[in-house]
BADO-551591 format. One line per field, with one value per residue (C-alpha): x, y, z; residue in one letter. Coordinates in steps of 0.05 Angstrom, whole numbers, plus 32768, in hexadecimal, padded with zeros to 4 digits. Layout:
u (X	...)
v (Y	...)
w (Z	...)
res (a	...)
***
This chain:
u (7CCD	7D09	7D08	7D09	7D40	7D65	7D5B	7D70	7DB4	7DBB	7DAE	7DDD	7E16	7E07	7E09	7E46	7E6B	7E4A	7E69	7EAF	7EA9	7E9A	7ED0	7F01	7EED	7EF2	7F34	7F4A	7F2A	7F4F	7F94	7F8C	7F7A	7FB6	7FE3	7FC6	7FCC	8015	8018	801F	8057	8035	7FF2	8005	8028	8000	802A	805F	8086	80AE	80F4	810A	8151	8164	81A6	8197	81BA	8180	8193	81D9	81E9	8200	8217	8225	81F8	8214	81FE	81EF	8200	81EE	81BF	81B5	816F	8161	8119	8104	80C0	80BF	80BA	80AC	8072	8098	804B	803C	8073	8086	80AA	80EC	80E6	80E4	80AB	80D6	80E0	8107	80E6	8108	80E3	80C1	80A3	80A9	80F6	810B	8141	817F	8189	8199	818C	81C7	819B	8152	8132	80EB	80E9	8115	80F0	8132	8148	818A	817E	81B0	818E	81AF	8199	819C	81AB	81A8	819E	81C9	81A8	8164	812D	8105	812F	810F	80FE	80CB	80D1	808F	807A	8041	803D	803D	8042	8087	80D0	810B	812B	816F	81A7	81E8	8218	81E5	81E0	8227	8243	8276	82B8	82A0	82D3	82C7	8290	8290	8258	8274	822E	824D	8250	828A	82BE	82DB	82B3	8292	8290	824F	8262	8263	82A5	82A1	82E7	82D8	8311	8348	8347	8335	833D	8318	82CA	8298	8250	8255	8221	8242	8225	8205	81EC	822D	8276	82BB	82E3	832E	834F	8396	83B2	837E	8379	834C	8379	835E	8377	8391	8362	835F	8322	834E	837C	836D	838F	8357	8353	8349	8312	8315	82E2	82D1	82A1	82DE	82D8	8319	8319	8364	839B	83E2	840F	8405	83D1	83B9	8375	8380	83C8	83DB	841B	845E	8482	8477	8442	8426	83DC	83D5	839A	83AB	83A2	83E6	83F5	83C3	838D	838D	837E	83B1	83B5	83F5	83E9	842F	8457	841B	840B	83DA	83DA	83BB	8372	8358	8359	8326	82FB	8305	82C8	829F	828C	82AB	82A7	82F0	82F5	8331	832B	836A	8360	83A2	83C0	8393	8389	838E	8359	833A	82F3	82E1	8296	8288	82AE	82F6	832A	836B	8386	83CA	83DC	83DE	8410	83FB	83FA	83DB	840D	83FC	840A	8415	8400	83C1	83A3	8392	8360	836D	83B9	83F9	83FB	843D	8421	8426	83FF	83C3	8380	835B	8313	82D3	82CB	8291	827C	82C0	82C4	82F4	82E4	8314	82FD	8307	82C4	82AB	82A0	8253	8258	8277	8247	8210	822D	823B	81F7	81CF	81FC	8208	81EB	81C3	81B7	8199	8195	815C	8116	80DC	8094	8058	803A	800F	7FDE	7FCA	7FCF	7F99	7FA6	7F99	7FBB	7FA0	7F81	7F3D	7F2E	7F4D	7F1F	7EE2	7EF0	7EF9	7EB4	7E96	7EAA	7E82	7E41	7E0E	7DD2	7DA4	7DD7	7DDC	7D95	7D90	7DC9	7DAB	7D6A	7D96	7DBA	7D78	7D5D	7D9F	7D9B	7D4D	7D53	7D94	7D68	7D31	7D61	7D7F	7D3B	7D21	7D5D	7D5C	7D0D	7D1D	7D4D	7D21	7CEA	7D15	7D30	7CE9	7CC9	7D04	7CF9	7CAE	7CB0	7CDC	7CA2	7C69	7C8F	7C8D	7C42	7C15	7BD5	7BDE	7BB7	7BDD	7C0D	7C01	7C13	7C59	7C90	7CC3	7CEB	7CAC	7C8C	7CB2	7CA1	7C6E	7C5B	7C48	7C19	7BFE	7BF4	7BD3	7B9C	7B8F	7B83	7B5B	7B2A	7B1E	7B13	7ADA	7ABC	7ABA	7A98	7A62	7A4E	7A0B	7A1F	79DF	79FD	7A32	7A71	7A95	7AC9	7ADB	7AAE	7AC0	7AAB	7ACE	7B0B	7B07	7AFD	7B3B	7B5F	7B4D	7B64	7BA5	7BAA	7B91	7BC5	7BFD	7BEA	7BED	7C3A	7C4F	7C2E	7C58	7C90	7C8C	7C7C	7CB4	7CD0	7CB4	7CEB	7D21	7CF8	7CF6	7D3F	7D4D	7D1E	7D1F	7D66	7D86	7D4D	7D5B	7DA1	7D94	7D65	7DA1	7DD2	7DA4	7D99	7DDE	7DF1	7DBF	7DDA	7E26	7E13	7DE8	7E24	7E50	7E18	7E16	7E66	7E76	7EB0	7EAC	7EEA	7EF6	7F0F	7ECF	7EA0	7EBF	7EB1	7E6D	7E5E	7E8B	7E58	7E1D	7E32	7E3F	7DEF	7DEB	7E28	7DFD	7DBA	7DE1	7DFE	7DB6	7D9E	7DDB	7DD3	7D8B	7D87	7DB7	7D93	7D4C	7D62	7D7D	7D41	7D0C	7D34	7D35	7CEC	7CDC	7CFB	7CD3	7C93	7C9D	7CB0	7C6B	7C42	7C5E	7C4D	7C00	7BF6	7C1C	7BF4	7BB1	7BB8	7BCB	7B8F	7B62	7B7A	7B75	7B38	7B0A	7AC7	7AD4	7AB4)
v (8031	800C	7FDA	800F	8034	7FF5	7FE6	802C	8022	7FDE	8002	803B	8002	7FDD	8018	802D	7FEB	7FEF	8036	801E	7FE3	8012	803F	8001	7FE6	8030	8034	7FEF	8001	804A	8023	7FEE	8024	804D	8011	8006	8050	8042	8005	8035	8063	809B	80A2	80C9	808F	805A	801C	7FFA	7FB6	7F99	7F8A	7F4E	7F4A	7EFE	7EF1	7EAA	7E6E	7E71	7EB6	7EE3	7EB6	7EF1	7EDA	7F19	7F59	7F94	7FDD	8012	7FE4	7FFD	7FCA	7FC8	7FBF	7FAC	7FC3	7F9D	7F8A	7F4E	7F6E	7FBD	7FE1	8018	802D	8040	8068	80A9	80A5	80C3	8098	80DE	80BF	807F	8079	804A	803D	8016	7FD5	7FFA	8022	8063	8073	808D	8071	8096	8079	808F	806D	8057	804C	805A	8045	8043	8030	7FF0	7FE9	7FE1	8009	8002	8022	8023	8027	8031	7FF7	800E	7FC4	7F81	7F49	7F0C	7ECA	7EE6	7EE5	7F1F	7F58	7F8C	7FCD	7FEA	8009	8041	805C	807B	80BF	80F5	8138	812C	813B	8111	8105	80DA	80E4	80C1	80DB	80C7	8082	8070	807F	80A8	807C	806E	8098	8084	8063	805D	803F	804B	805E	809C	8092	80C3	80E9	80CE	80A8	80CF	80BD	80AF	80B5	80FF	8105	810E	80F3	80F4	80CC	80F9	80D9	8094	8089	8044	8038	804C	8039	7FF6	7FC4	7F9C	7F80	7FB5	7FE6	800B	7FF3	8000	7FE1	7FDA	7FC2	7FBD	8007	802E	8041	8068	80A0	80B8	80FB	80FC	8119	8122	80EF	80B9	80B2	8070	806C	8046	800F	8006	7FE3	7FD7	7FB3	7FA8	7F7F	7F67	7F3B	7F30	7F22	7F04	7F00	7F06	7F18	7F43	7F75	7FAD	7FB0	7FEF	800F	8045	8053	802D	7FFE	8000	8038	8019	7FF5	7FC6	7F99	7F6C	7F2F	7F02	7ED6	7EA1	7EC8	7EC6	7F06	7F22	7F63	7F85	7FBB	7FD6	7F95	7F6C	7F3E	7F0B	7EC8	7EC0	7EAE	7E7B	7E8D	7EC1	7EA7	7ECF	7EE7	7EE4	7F14	7F0E	7F3E	7F49	7F72	7F82	7F91	7FAC	7FBC	7FD5	7FA7	7F6A	7F4F	7F5F	7F31	7F23	7F13	7EF1	7EED	7F00	7ED2	7ED4	7EB5	7EC9	7EEE	7F06	7F2D	7F7A	7FAD	7FDB	8016	8026	803C	8081	8081	80BD	80D5	80C4	8080	8052	8022	7FEE	7FF7	8006	804C	8054	8036	7FF1	7FB2	7FC0	7F9A	7F80	7F75	7F96	7FBC	7FD0	7FEB	8003	8019	8034	803B	8056	801C	7FD5	7FB8	7F73	7F36	7F3E	7F7E	7F58	7F21	7F54	7F7A	7F39	7F1F	7F60	7F6E	7F31	7F0E	7EDB	7F12	7EE1	7F21	7F43	7F2F	7F5E	7F47	7F54	7F9D	7FB6	7FF0	8027	806F	8091	8069	8026	7FF8	7FB7	7FA0	7FAB	7FF6	7FE2	7FA6	7FCE	8002	7FC9	7FAD	7FF0	7FF6	7FB9	7FC7	7FD0	7FFE	7FD1	7FC0	800A	800E	7FD3	7FF2	8039	801B	7FF6	8036	805F	8027	8031	8074	8076	8043	806A	80A2	8086	8066	80A4	80C7	8090	808D	80D8	80CE	809F	80BE	80F8	80CC	80A7	80E8	810A	80CA	80CC	8111	8105	80CF	80F2	8127	80F3	80CB	810B	8111	80FD	810E	80E4	8119	8155	815B	819C	81AF	8197	81C5	81BC	8183	8154	8165	8128	80F4	80C1	80AF	80F8	80F7	80B6	80D5	8117	80E5	80C4	8103	8124	80E7	80EE	813A	812C	80F4	8125	815C	812B	8119	8149	8182	816D	8124	811D	80FD	80D1	80B0	8093	805C	801C	8034	8071	8049	801D	805A	8075	8039	8036	8075	8066	802D	8051	8086	804F	8031	806F	8078	8034	8048	8084	8064	8029	8056	8054	8018	7FF8	801C	7FEF	7FAB	7FB7	7FC8	7F7D	7F57	7F79	7F8D	7F4B	7F3A	7F76	7F6A	7F24	7F3E	7F65	7F2D	7EF6	7F30	7F42	7EF3	7EF1	7F2C	7F0A	7EC1	7EE6	7F0F	7ED6	7EAE	7EE9	7EEF	7EA4	7EAC	7E89	7E97	7EA8	7EEF	7EFB	7EDD	7EFF	7F47	7F3D	7F0D	7F3E	7F75	7F48	7F35	7F7F	7F86	7F53	7F72	7FB8	7F8A	7F77	7FBA	7FCE	7F8E	7F87	7FCB	7FCF	7F91	7FAA	7FED	7FD0	7F9F	7FD5	8003	7FC6	7FB7	8004	8005	7FC3	7FDE	8022	7FFE	7FD3	800D	802F	7FF1	7FFE	8043	8036	8005	802E	8069	8042	8026	8069	808A	8054	8054	80A3	80AA	8066	8066	804B	8009)
w (8315	8330	82F6	82C6	82E3	82E3	8299	828B	82AF	828A	8246	8253	826D	8221	81FD	8220	820D	81CA	81BD	81D9	81AA	816D	817E	817D	813E	8121	813A	811E	80DB	80DE	80E6	80B5	8087	8097	808D	804E	8035	8048	801B	7FE0	7FDF	7FB7	7F9F	7F61	7F4C	7F24	7F19	7F40	7F3E	7F7C	7F6B	7F93	7FAA	7FB1	7FDA	7FE5	7FC6	7F95	7F80	7F87	7FC7	7FF1	8034	8051	805B	8035	8033	8001	7FC8	7F81	7F62	7F17	7F06	7EC1	7EA6	7E65	7E3D	7E63	7EAD	7EA6	7E85	7E5B	7E42	7E83	7E95	7E7B	7E39	7E57	7E98	7EC2	7EEC	7F01	7F4D	7F78	7FBA	7FF9	8010	8044	800C	802E	8018	7FD6	7FC2	7F99	7F53	7F0B	7EC5	7E9A	7E5D	7E55	7E12	7E12	7DC1	7DCE	7E15	7E38	7E72	7EA2	7EEC	7F1E	7F65	7FA6	7FD1	801F	8035	8020	804E	8047	8034	802D	7FFF	8025	8001	7FD3	7FBB	7F93	7F53	7F43	7F01	7EE2	7EF4	7EB9	7EEB	7F02	7EEE	7EF3	7F33	7F1E	7F46	7F29	7F60	7F99	7F7B	7F97	7FDF	7FF8	7FE8	7FA2	7F7A	7F35	7F09	7EBD	7E9A	7E52	7E39	7E15	7DCC	7DC0	7DED	7E2B	7E60	7E91	7EDC	7EFD	7F41	7F68	7F5F	7F16	7F08	7EB2	7E8D	7E69	7E2A	7E06	7DC0	7DC1	7DAF	7DDF	7DE9	7DC1	7DD2	7E19	7E54	7E75	7E3E	7E1F	7E23	7E12	7DDF	7DDD	7D9C	7DBF	7DB8	7DE2	7E28	7E55	7E7B	7EC2	7EDC	7F22	7F55	7FA1	7F99	7F81	7FC2	7FE4	8025	8047	8012	7FC9	7F9D	7F50	7F2E	7EDC	7EB1	7E7F	7E3D	7E24	7DDA	7DDE	7E0D	7DF5	7E27	7E6E	7E65	7E96	7EA6	7ED8	7EE3	7F15	7F28	7F21	7F53	7F99	7F9A	7F56	7F51	7F19	7F08	7EC5	7E9F	7E9C	7E5C	7E6F	7E7D	7EC9	7EEE	7F23	7F49	7F65	7F9F	7FB6	7FC8	7FD1	7F92	7F8C	7F6B	7F26	7F1F	7EF0	7EAF	7E8F	7E54	7E12	7DF6	7E34	7E69	7EAE	7EEC	7F09	7F48	7F79	7FC1	7FE9	8032	8054	8088	8075	802E	7FE7	7FC0	7F80	7F75	7F32	7F24	7F6B	7F87	7FAC	7F75	7F9B	7FD2	7FF7	8033	802C	804C	8080	8059	800B	7FD5	7FBD	7F74	7F4E	7F12	7EDC	7EE2	7EA6	7E94	7E60	7E59	7E83	7EAA	7E81	7E3E	7E26	7E41	7E1E	7E22	7DE8	7DF5	7E15	7E58	7E7E	7EC3	7ED5	7F25	7F55	7FA0	7FDB	8009	8004	7FF3	8014	7FF6	7FF7	7FCB	7F90	7F98	7F92	7F5A	7F33	7F46	7F27	7EF4	7ED2	7E94	7EC7	7EF3	7F2B	7F68	7F43	7F2B	7F24	7F36	7F11	7F0D	7F36	7F2F	7F64	7F75	7F9C	7FD9	7FB4	7FE8	7FC8	7F8E	7F9E	7F88	7F46	7F3B	7F51	7F17	7EE8	7F00	7EFC	7EB1	7EA5	7EC0	7E8C	7E8F	7EB2	7EE3	7EF4	7EF7	7F30	7F4F	7F54	7F73	7FA7	7FB7	7FBA	7FF1	8015	8019	802A	805F	807D	807D	80A8	80D7	80E0	80F2	8117	8145	8152	8163	8190	81B4	81C2	81D6	8206	8228	8227	8249	827E	828D	8293	82BF	82F0	82F0	82F5	8331	835D	8355	838F	8362	8323	82FA	8313	82E7	82BD	8272	825A	824F	821C	8235	822D	81E8	81CE	8207	81E8	8238	8245	8201	8220	8267	8245	821D	825F	8287	824C	8244	829A	828E	8254	8283	82B7	8289	8275	82B5	82D1	8302	832F	8330	8368	834F	838A	8356	8318	8303	82EC	82A4	82AA	82BF	827F	8253	8277	8265	821E	8215	8231	8201	81C7	81D3	81DE	8196	8175	818E	817B	8132	8133	814D	8114	80DF	80A1	80BA	807B	8053	807F	8079	802B	802A	8058	802F	7FEA	7FE1	7FD0	7FA5	7F7D	7F7C	7F66	7F30	7F17	7F1C	7EF5	7EC6	7EBB	7EB3	7E80	7E55	7E5C	7E43	7E09	7DF1	7DF4	7DC8	7D9B	7D95	7D94	7DC6	7E02	7E38	7E7D	7E65	7E41	7E76	7EB8	7EA9	7EA0	7EDB	7F0A	7EF0	7EF9	7F45	7F50	7F5A	7F87	7FB1	7FAF	7FC5	8006	8017	801E	8041	8075	8090	808F	80B8	80EF	80EC	80F0	812A	814F	8149	8159	8194	81B3	81A0	81C6	8204	81F8	81F8	8232	825C	8241	8253	8297	829F	8286	82BD	82ED	82DB	82D9	8319	833F	8317	8335	8379	8377	8356	8353	8374	83C4	83D6)
res (m	i	s	n	n	r	r	n	m	m	n	s	i	m	m	g	r	l	a	r	l	t	l	a	v	v	a	l	v	m	t	v	g	a	v	r	a	e	a	w	w	d	e	k	w	q	h	r	r	k	v	a	l	d	t	t	a	n	g	a	e	i	k	e	a	v	t	e	v	p	v	l	v	r	l	h	t	g	n	f	s	f	t	n	a	k	e	d	g	s	d	v	r	f	v	a	g	d	d	k	t	p	l	k	f	h	f	e	m	y	d	p	k	k	e	i	a	l	a	w	v	k	v	p	q	l	a	a	n	s	g	q	n	m	v	w	v	y	y	g	n	s	g	v	q	a	a	q	d	a	g	g	t	y	d	t	p	q	a	l	v	y	h	f	s	e	t	q	g	a	p	q	d	s	s	s	y	k	n	h	a	k	e	f	t	g	g	l	g	a	p	a	l	i	g	g	g	a	v	f	k	g	a	e	r	i	v	v	p	a	s	p	s	l	a	f	p	k	g	f	t	f	s	i	w	v	k	p	a	q	i	q	g	e	t	h	l	f	s	w	g	d	g	a	q	g	i	v	v	g	l	e	q	g	g	g	a	f	a	r	v	g	q	a	v	t	g	r	t	q	p	l	t	p	q	e	w	h	h	l	a	v	s	a	e	p	g	k	r	l	t	i	y	l	n	g	r	e	a	a	s	v	a	m	a	a	a	m	p	a	p	a	g	e	a	a	i	g	g	g	a	q	g	g	q	f	f	v	g	e	m	d	e	v	t	l	a	g	v	a	r	p	a	a	w	f	a	a	a	a	g	s	q	g	q	e	g	k	l	v	a	l	a	q	e	e	e	g	g	k	g	e	a	d	l	t	i	h	l	m	k	v	i	a	k	s	i	t	l	d	g	w	a	i	i	g	l	c	t	f	m	l	f	f	a	a	a	v	f	v	f	k	f	l	a	l	q	k	i	i	k	g	n	e	t	f	l	e	s	f	d	e	l	h	d	p	l	a	l	e	d	a	d	e	d	l	k	h	s	s	m	y	r	i	y	r	a	g	k	t	e	i	e	r	w	l	a	r	q	s	e	e	k	e	i	t	g	l	t	p	s	a	l	n	i	f	r	t	a	l	d	k	a	n	v	k	e	k	q	n	l	s	s	w	l	i	v	m	t	l	g	i	s	g	g	p	f	w	g	l	l	g	t	v	w	g	v	m	n	t	f	a	s	l	a	e	s	g	e	a	n	l	s	a	i	a	p	g	v	a	s	a	l	a	c	t	l	f	g	l	f	v	a	i	p	a	l	f	a	y	s	y	l	t	n	r	m	k	n	l	n	a	d	t	h	i	f	i	d	e	f	a	v	k	v	e	g	a	y	g	e	k	a)
***
């Protein structure tokens, strides 16, 4: 019994280790599953694309990090599937690179018929000299409303943004301060660099009324896309106030840009080429520098006084504040901010908004939804659509075998657990006996014990032998022939127990050996159908062959799904049965020896 207890102890230790390993694997799978689930922002959206933001020398070449910058994302036929989004684009969402945080955005234009859209997205941060900056654009959810937030797209210092997307009236401010223009007699909505633009013919200007949000004591930034038609004399792009309290951004006679903020006046930049778009920006930081940026790069600068001027009255765009100095040409995307923007800000603006647009690039469309963290589920759906009737028949048969084998495993596993527990209880009672045949009828704890049933078979056979003896004949003990009969009864009962224990295992062996062959049959059958259809249609290319071959291989996949679990389950059960049979043989030998010693004829 010592060896039996030692084996049980070893089995307990091994089962404990197996349980801990299983829990570790389950935890790992759950962790991976959680990570994969987070890889798709919201499963209700069916499509997405990665929007890469390249700040390296191959992209916008941004040398310093910049935060909360509005980036223009151009969507068109070549990089966006308008048919997969709602007709009005109200299901489009932009999400940060962590794939968790929704971003503020708005459309300047969304035209599904022309398949072009202009989206302004507030990017939380652009790391310098990095090819890892990115956001996501999600679309494909018919059950949601629009979530655009024009004012939220810009940070607090942004005081004015004119997109010029209106076709009539005065330009409207897209920032949260709503500094709408008071008047403009020029043309709006004309095709420009970014959607619609404003056209100036030499006698028009945009008048911006005074507003508390247009006070800039901490600094000032003006930016604009400008396309001069011709330059005759000095022209003002932005003018506010006069003299020492004035702010002017303009073009000189030769076409160079200049800026005057109070008493600080920059030098002239290189001339702007007529009939070409240029990004022009001016940044004024009190006590430091007044700087002009041309196409995202510093072009001129001068020292600034410690205090910003405080212009009075209305500001003008496209002409002088008091009239005159009218601009001739086109403008687009005029902005004002109450802070001095850094150089990286203008590099990002020029890089995302310009005609070359090196900052932004959209990747291939990904399909998902319902937690589709990778392409596997989508590809499985594609394969399922291609499976023919005969393939489904094979898959159905394999699935039936899998569930049948699983049911047998569960039944046998539970039966083994009950038998082993019953045997342990029986052995505890048997070891306490002085008379090996003194064990009475079993209670509920022994009804599942195979050893007890063998014990009962041996004891019953001895009782029958005694009943067959003559009453006149004195019985001094069990004869050798009686002991042989007794041992035979034990062996017979043991064989029956083994047969009962091994019943239905044929189902698992058939799954192991037959499952792959059924799958192979379905695969060969499917490949034959694929080539037969190709021969009939006369068309042979990868697109025509791939779905049929993939669906055919699905049969082999399901065959392996049957065989592999069945193999592991069968190996586990047979190992447990082997240990049980070994313990049973030990018990039979011990029982036979004890009976012979107690009841055998004395020499």
